[in-house]
LOMAR-347995 format. One line per 5 residues: number of its first residue (from 1); their letters; for each residue x, y, z of C-alpha. Coordinates in steps of 0.1 Angstrom, whole numbers, plus 5000, padded with zeros to 4 digits. Layout:
# LOMAR-347995
NUM> A> X/Y/Z  ... .
//
This chain:
# LOMAR-347995
1> MRTRL> 7446/5390/2664  7468/5361/2654  7438/5338/2654  7420/5362/2631  7450/5364/2608 .
6> LSFVV> 7452/5326/2607  7415/5323/2599  7419/5349/2571  7449/5330/2557  7429/5297/2558 .
11> LFSLS> 7399/5313/2542  7420/5331/2516  7438/5298/2508  7404/5280/2505  7389/5307/2483 .
16> TSLVF> 7420/5308/2461  7420/5271/2458  7383/5273/2448  7391/5299/2422  7419/5278/2408 .
21> AQGKA> 7397/5247/2409  7370/5265/2391  7395/5278/2366  7407/5242/2361  7372/5230/2356 .
26> TRKDS> 7366/5257/2330  7398/5248/2312  7388/5211/2313  7351/5216/2308  7347/5182/2292 .
31> ERWQQ> 7353/5165/2325  7319/5177/2339  7304/5149/2360  7277/5127/2347  7251/5105/2365 .
36> HANYF> 7250/5069/2354  7221/5044/2353  7222/5008/2341  7188/4993/2333  7178/4957/2334 .
41> MEIDM> 7142/4951/2322  7120/4921/2314  7088/4928/2295  7059/4905/2288  7036/4920/2261 .
46> DVNTN> 7000/4909/2255  6991/4918/2219  6955/4912/2226  6950/4936/2255  6979/4959/2244 .
51> RFQGT> 6993/4958/2279  7026/4947/2292  7040/4936/2326  7074/4947/2335  7102/4943/2360 .
56> QKIKY> 7130/4968/2361  7163/4970/2380  7183/5002/2378  7218/5005/2392  7221/5042/2397 .
61> TNNSP> 7254/5059/2404  7255/5094/2419  7285/5110/2404  7275/5144/2415  7290/5162/2446 .
66> DVLDQ> 7255/5164/2461  7236/5142/2485  7203/5131/2469  7173/5125/2492  7148/5120/2463 .
71> VFYHL> 7147/5109/2427  7121/5112/2399  7109/5090/2371  7092/5099/2339  7059/5081/2332 .
76> YFNAF> 7054/5093/2297  7025/5071/2287  7004/5089/2314  7003/5119/2290  6978/5100/2268 .
81> QPGSM> 6949/5104/2292  6920/5130/2291  6928/5160/2313  6966/5154/2311  6989/5184/2307 .
86> MDVRS> 6996/5173/2271  6958/5171/2264  6950/5205/2279  6981/5222/2263  6970/5209/2229 .
91> RTIED> 6934/5221/2233  6944/5256/2246  6974/5266/2225  6966/5288/2196  6983/5266/2169 .
96> PDRRV> 6979/5230/2182  6998/5201/2166  6975/5187/2140  6984/5152/2150  6971/5158/2186 .
101> RDRIS> 6945/5186/2187  6917/5172/2210  6923/5135/2203  6936/5127/2238  6904/5141/2254 .
106> KLSED> 6883/5116/2235  6903/5084/2244  6883/5056/2261  6897/5035/2289  6911/5008/2266 .
111> EIGYQ> 6927/5035/2243  6945/5056/2269  6981/5051/2278  6993/5045/2314  7022/5033/2335 .
116> KIFSL> 7012/5019/2368  7038/5013/2395  7031/4982/2417  7063/4983/2438  7095/5002/2442 .
121> KQDGK> 7125/4994/2464  7158/5010/2471  7185/4984/2480  7157/4961/2490  7138/4986/2511 .
126> DVKYE> 7104/5000/2502  7103/5037/2493  7075/5062/2494  7063/5074/2460  7035/5094/2444 .
131> VEGTV> 7024/5098/2408  7019/5134/2397  7008/5133/2360  7038/5120/2340  7062/5122/2369 .
136> LEVEL> 7068/5097/2397  7081/5115/2428  7102/5092/2450  7112/5098/2486  7143/5077/2492 .
141> AKPIQ> 7146/5052/2520  7182/5065/2525  7200/5095/2509  7224/5087/2481  7259/5099/2489 .
146> PGQTV> 7283/5113/2463  7300/5085/2445  7275/5059/2458  7257/5033/2437  7222/5021/2447 .
151> TFDMT> 7198/4996/2432  7161/5004/2424  7138/4975/2418  7104/4981/2403  7074/4961/2391 .
156> FEGQV> 7050/4979/2368  7023/4976/2341  7018/4996/2310  6990/5001/2285  7000/5012/2250 .
161> PVQIR> 6978/5041/2239  6964/5044/2204  6990/5062/2183  6987/5099/2187  7021/5115/2191 .
166> RSGRD> 7053/5095/2187  7043/5065/2208  7014/5041/2204  6997/5013/2187  6981/5009/2153 .
171> NAEGV> 6994/5040/2136  6979/5054/2104  7001/5030/2083  6991/5000/2103  7022/4995/2124 .
176> RYTMT> 7011/4976/2156  7035/4990/2182  7058/5021/2183  7073/5016/2218  7089/5050/2225 .
181> QWFPK> 7089/5067/2259  7073/5035/2271  7090/5025/2304  7094/5043/2338  7126/5063/2332 .
186> LAEYD> 7148/5080/2357  7150/5118/2354  7183/5134/2349  7201/5153/2377  7230/5175/2365 .
191> YQGWH> 7248/5207/2375  7215/5226/2372  7196/5201/2395  7167/5178/2387  7150/5179/2353 .
196> ADEYI> 7117/5162/2360  7097/5179/2333  7061/5169/2326  7056/5155/2292  7035/5178/2270 .
201> GREFY> 7048/5165/2236  7081/5182/2233  7117/5170/2239  7136/5146/2261  7167/5145/2284 .
206> GIWGD> 7182/5113/2299  7210/5096/2318  7236/5076/2300  7239/5040/2309  7238/5004/2296 .
211> YDVKI> 7205/4988/2288  7198/4950/2291  7162/4944/2279  7142/4912/2273  7109/4915/2255 .
216> SIDKD> 7085/4885/2253  7059/4889/2225  7038/4868/2201  7062/4847/2180  7050/4862/2147 .
221> YVIGG> 7061/4897/2156  7094/4912/2143  7111/4938/2166  7136/4965/2156  7150/4993/2177 .
226> TGYLQ> 7178/5003/2201  7205/4978/2210  7222/4947/2197  7202/4915/2196  7219/4889/2218 .
231> NPLEI> 7200/4858/2207  7196/4860/2169  7196/4822/2164  7167/4819/2187  7148/4847/2169 .
236> GHGYE> 7156/4846/2132  7136/4871/2113  7167/4882/2093  7189/4888/2123  7209/4857/2117 .
241> DAGQT> 7239/4857/2093  7238/4838/2061  7242/4800/2066  7234/4801/2103  7207/4777/2116 .
246> VKKKV> 7178/4792/2135  7162/4773/2163  7135/4794/2177  7127/4791/2214  7090/4796/2215 .
251> KDGKL> 7073/4794/2249  7036/4799/2254  7034/4811/2218  7060/4838/2224  7096/4846/2216 .
256> TWHFK> 7118/4865/2240  7140/4890/2223  7172/4900/2243  7188/4933/2235  7218/4951/2250 .
261> APNVH> 7226/4987/2243  7258/5003/2257  7261/5039/2267  7228/5052/2256  7202/5075/2273 .
266> DFAWA> 7170/5058/2261  7157/5026/2247  7130/5024/2219  7116/4996/2199  7088/4988/2174 .
271> ADPDY> 7070/4956/2166  7048/4943/2138  7040/4908/2124  7043/4922/2088  7077/4938/2091 .
276> VHDKL> 7102/4932/2063  7137/4933/2077  7166/4943/2054  7201/4950/2063  7232/4965/2047 .
281> TMDNG> 7268/4961/2060  7290/4991/2053  7327/4989/2045  7336/4998/2081  7315/4969/2094 .
286> MVLHF> 7286/4989/2106  7252/4974/2099  7222/4994/2088  7188/4977/2095  7156/4986/2078 .
291> FHQKG> 7121/4976/2090  7090/4984/2070  7056/4971/2063  7054/4943/2037  7039/4956/2004 .
296> QNEKN> 7042/4993/2013  7064/5016/1993  7089/4988/1989  7107/5004/1960  7116/5035/1979 .
301> WKELM> 7127/5015/2009  7151/4995/1987  7164/5027/1971  7170/5042/2006  7195/5016/2017 .
306> PLAEQ> 7226/5027/1997  7218/5064/2001  7216/5059/2039  7251/5044/2037  7264/5075/2019 .
311> AFEYA> 7249/5097/2046  7266/5078/2074  7299/5079/2055  7297/5117/2051  7286/5122/2087 .
316> NEHFG> 7315/5101/2100  7340/5123/2081  7325/5157/2088  7306/5155/2121  7324/5128/2142 .
321> QYPYK> 7327/5090/2141  7294/5073/2149  7303/5052/2180  7279/5023/2176  7280/4993/2153 .
326> QFSVI> 7245/4995/2139  7216/5019/2132  7179/5010/2125  7155/5028/2103  7120/5017/2113 .
331> QGGDG> 7086/5024/2100  7064/5036/2128  7052/5066/2148  7036/5097/2132  7064/5114/2113 .
336> GMEYP> 7101/5111/2122  7116/5108/2156  7150/5101/2169  7161/5075/2194  7195/5060/2203 .
341> MSTMI> 7208/5037/2175  7174/5040/2157  7147/5062/2143  7109/5058/2138  7096/5073/2105 .
346> TGMRG> 7064/5070/2086  7070/5049/2055  7045/5060/2029  7065/5090/2016  7075/5100/1981 .
351> SLLGV> 7111/5101/1994  7124/5085/2025  7158/5100/2023  7153/5135/2038  7136/5123/2070 .
356> TIHEA> 7161/5094/2074  7191/5117/2071  7176/5142/2096  7166/5116/2122  7199/5097/2118 .
361> MHDWY> 7219/5130/2124  7200/5133/2157  7221/5103/2168  7250/5127/2167  7234/5158/2184 .
366> HGVLG> 7208/5141/2206  7220/5105/2209  7257/5111/2215  7262/5148/2224  7230/5147/2245 .
371> NNEAL> 7224/5184/2254  7193/5191/2275  7170/5189/2245  7141/5203/2266  7160/5233/2277 .
376> TPWMD> 7180/5240/2246  7162/5222/2217  7180/5244/2191  7213/5227/2199  7198/5194/2188 .
381> EGFTS> 7172/5203/2162  7191/5232/2148  7225/5215/2145  7208/5184/2131  7190/5205/2105 .
386> YASAR> 7223/5221/2095  7242/5188/2092  7214/5170/2074  7212/5199/2048  7249/5195/2041 .
391> ISRHI> 7245/5157/2037  7215/5161/2014  7234/5185/1992  7263/5161/1990  7242/5131/1981 .
396> RANGK> 7222/5151/1955  7256/5161/1939  7264/5123/1936  7296/5128/1957  7310/5153/1931 .
401> EEEPT> 7308/5182/1955  7328/5173/1986  7317/5205/2003  7287/5227/1996  7297/5261/1983 .
406> IENLG> 7299/5291/2006  7270/5307/1988  7247/5278/1997  7257/5272/2033  7235/5298/2049 .
411> MAANG> 7204/5295/2027  7186/5263/2039  7172/5277/2071  7174/5314/2067  7139/5316/2052 .
416> GYLRI> 7122/5300/2082  7141/5321/2106  7135/5354/2087  7098/5347/2087  7096/5342/2124 .
421> AMSGV> 7120/5371/2131  7097/5395/2112  7064/5380/2125  7063/5397/2159  7060/5364/2178 .
426> EEPLS> 7096/5353/2179  7109/5342/2213  7146/5339/2223  7164/5306/2216  7169/5304/2254 .
431> THGDH> 7132/5297/2259  7125/5263/2274  7111/5240/2247  7079/5234/2267  7072/5271/2273 .
436> YNLNG> 7070/5287/2238  7037/5305/2233  7032/5290/2199  7042/5257/2183  7052/5276/2152 .
441> AYSAA> 7075/5298/2172  7091/5268/2188  7097/5251/2155  7111/5281/2137  7134/5289/2166 .
446> SYSKG> 7146/5254/2173  7150/5241/2137  7155/5272/2115  7172/5297/2138  7192/5269/2155 .
451> SVWMS> 7205/5259/2120  7213/5295/2112  7233/5297/2144  7257/5271/2129  7257/5282/2093 .
456> QLGYV> 7261/5319/2103  7290/5309/2127  7308/5298/2095  7305/5334/2083  7318/5348/2116 .
461> IGEEA> 7349/5325/2120  7354/5310/2085  7343/5277/2071  7376/5260/2078  7374/5268/2115 .
466> LDKGL> 7337/5258/2115  7345/5223/2101  7373/5218/2126  7351/5229/2154  7323/5205/2144 .
471> LEYFD> 7346/5175/2148  7362/5189/2180  7328/5196/2195  7318/5160/2189  7350/5145/2203 .
476> TWKFK> 7351/5168/2233  7315/5165/2244  7303/5130/2233  7284/5111/2260  7282/5143/2281 .
481> HPNPN> 7256/5171/2283  7270/5203/2266  7253/5236/2271  7254/5267/2248  7286/5280/2264 .
486> DVLRV> 7303/5247/2260  7298/5246/2222  7308/5282/2219  7340/5276/2238  7350/5249/2213 .
491> FERVS> 7346/5273/2184  7365/5300/2203  7395/5276/2207  7396/5265/2171  7392/5301/2157 .
496> GLELD> 7411/5321/2183  7383/5346/2184  7361/5358/2213  7325/5347/2206  7305/5353/2238 .
501> WYNEY> 7287/5382/2221  7273/5358/2196  7252/5338/2221  7244/5370/2241  7227/5384/2211 .
506> FVYTT> 7215/5355/2189  7205/5330/2217  7194/5352/2246  7176/5380/2227  7155/5384/2196 .
511> KKIDY> 7176/5414/2183  7179/5413/2146  7207/5418/2121  7203/5445/2094  7233/5461/2077 .
516> GIQNV> 7230/5485/2048  7250/5506/2024  7241/5541/2033  7262/5560/2008  7288/5556/1980 .
521> VGEGN> 7307/5588/1970  7335/5592/1945  7364/5612/1957  7388/5615/1927  7408/5583/1924 .
526> STKVT> 7391/5567/1954  7356/5559/1966  7342/5564/2001  7316/5539/2013  7294/5545/2043 .
531> LEKVG> 7278/5514/2060  7251/5516/2086  7241/5492/2113  7203/5494/2112  7195/5463/2133 .
536> LMPMP> 7204/5459/2170  7227/5428/2166  7263/5436/2156  7281/5414/2132  7315/5414/2114 .
541> TDVVV> 7310/5426/2079  7322/5412/2045  7317/5438/2017  7325/5425/1982  7333/5451/1955 .
546> TYKDG> 7329/5439/1919  7347/5460/1893  7335/5466/1858  7364/5444/1845  7349/5414/1864 .
551> TKEVH> 7375/5413/1892  7365/5413/1928  7379/5426/1961  7367/5419/1996  7367/5446/2023 .
556> YMALR> 7364/5431/2058  7355/5448/2091  7357/5425/2122  7339/5435/2154  7362/5449/2179 .
561> MMRGE> 7349/5426/2206  7359/5396/2185  7396/5404/2193  7407/5392/2159  7395/5384/2125 .
566> KPAET> 7387/5354/2104  7410/5342/2076  7403/5351/2040  7379/5326/2025  7384/5333/1988 .
571> NDPRV> 7413/5339/1964  7400/5375/1958  7422/5403/1972  7411/5412/2007  7415/5445/2026 .
576> VHPDW> 7412/5442/2064  7400/5475/2078  7400/5486/2115  7375/5469/2137  7339/5482/2139 .
581> PWTHP> 7329/5490/2175  7294/5478/2182  7284/5512/2196  7290/5530/2163  7259/5531/2140 .
586> TYEFS> 7279/5539/2109  7313/5529/2094  7333/5546/2066  7360/5530/2045  7377/5539/2012 .
591> INKPV> 7382/5519/1981  7414/5528/1962  7398/5531/1929  7374/5557/1914  7337/5550/1915 .
596> SEIAS> 7336/5550/1877  7354/5516/1877  7330/5499/1902  7301/5478/1890  7286/5469/1924 .
601> IEIDP> 7292/5468/1961  7274/5442/1983  7273/5432/2019  7277/5395/2024  7268/5382/1989 .
606> SKRMA> 7273/5346/2004  7240/5352/2023  7253/5334/2053  7245/5363/2076  7209/5363/2087 .
611> DVNRE> 7202/5399/2076  7165/5406/2079  7165/5432/2051  7187/5425/2021  7172/5454/2000 .
616> NNAWT> 7198/5478/2015  7227/5454/2011  7238/5463/1976  7248/5493/1956  7252/5492/1918 .
621> AEALD> 7266/5516/1892  7234/5512/1873  7215/5526/1903  7239/5555/1904  7234/5561/1867 .
626> NKK> 7196/5561/1871  7199/5587/1898  7218/5610/1874 .
//
């Protein structure tokens, strides 16, 4: 009996400790462990065959509490082969990406992409491996213990495919090489396990680490991309400072470019013999680099430079301080795509500003915050779309409007979201990016609904709390991998409100918001208003009453499950009514003035709430008169 009691006490103590430990982990959620991988690569590019030989050393630290007996690498270039998953997916999905369609299926042997692994060792010992499509499956020579660092040495060859999607050679604007997703890259292992997703043209997820990369290429080529050039005086091409003497070290007709990139989760570069390289040094010392084809749209490229500086200044103030000392805008690829410290954009556009702002903001929400972009693309694409819309409005206003008005905050993405919400093909934001039934459903959810998630949150908690939360989110989760709960917890802390319901409805379901004014009845010197919740998603409700003398009054009903209310957002008088329980389909409140003095009553005139039917949101005295 005593032994049993002692065992119970030990078990109780252990379980109690575990609960407290879990509680502590929850309270200090930003301390979640991260794997770490330092890359050392040397690449020799043959511009005649479009192939490159590579050696790669990775120092991989297992910071997880788990013993690892296998690892996985991404071999993204293998997607550009007939019969690949990307090829089949593009040929069978109902609305294929117009840039891909059936192009991969028609590639010849010298047009395909590939990454061939010649050797792989773990701490000097050969390991067993097998290529499965775009994934290299590796059986370790010895399990990696928690806290242990091991070294992987690899030799490999790559062939650059013709440019189809993001990566490739000889794009439509003549750029020779867009080298993205170009090297064997370790898959991420996190608290959810391995993420060795096949590449079908969607999103990416990677391990933070330091990159040390040497690229040998024909001496006439100019390279721009991730990282700081370590040998500018051996390279020239505009990397040197004014007055410095360049002594190029050409060997066998090639220059070797040496880059280092600290604390990034990917490395991308582009190269072309006709690149013009411009740079702008900001007041804070940060350098913006611009690489574009000589003679192509040069006026717009010049005009872009000071505007890009304004964008970074605004982003630093409102979304978090950019942690690197440079950023490069590079002509390449097939549209616009984000990479650490850089972006690839097509350069023959009427305006280069919008795409540059959007891709640059990805360096905040993809490059630094680094959520699992494949699993939760809306946390990157949506938040980036929200931030870039704010920056664009600020620049269009020539700096006069420090903050966009409340009325404009919710409008940028609402249209795209409302179309998909009413289309019958919407899928929840929790859908894995690769597994949406339609490309259009993926885009509308990730970009539009993801942006609405943020702008609408300003309606729920107030714009002041939203702005504070944006900065705290960045500072708390930079260089980590936040998930949907993590970002929500930040906004709970800054607002003091419970917000779990927000994700439960808006992320994990496709339930819609639809509030309406059911009835307005005069009752002597007061007016009774009946609201109805038509849609299945509950929301707090702002109702603005405009009187015939032009004055306004706000009537506010928080949701009971919020456990509080947002602060007043305007100088108009506000009446806070009892909370609205989500189970109740209707809600009545009184206005302490006769109906004869009221000009209009409207639910959410700011239009930040993604109400799918605004026709029932307003009542007017004119409508009442017409009924009479």
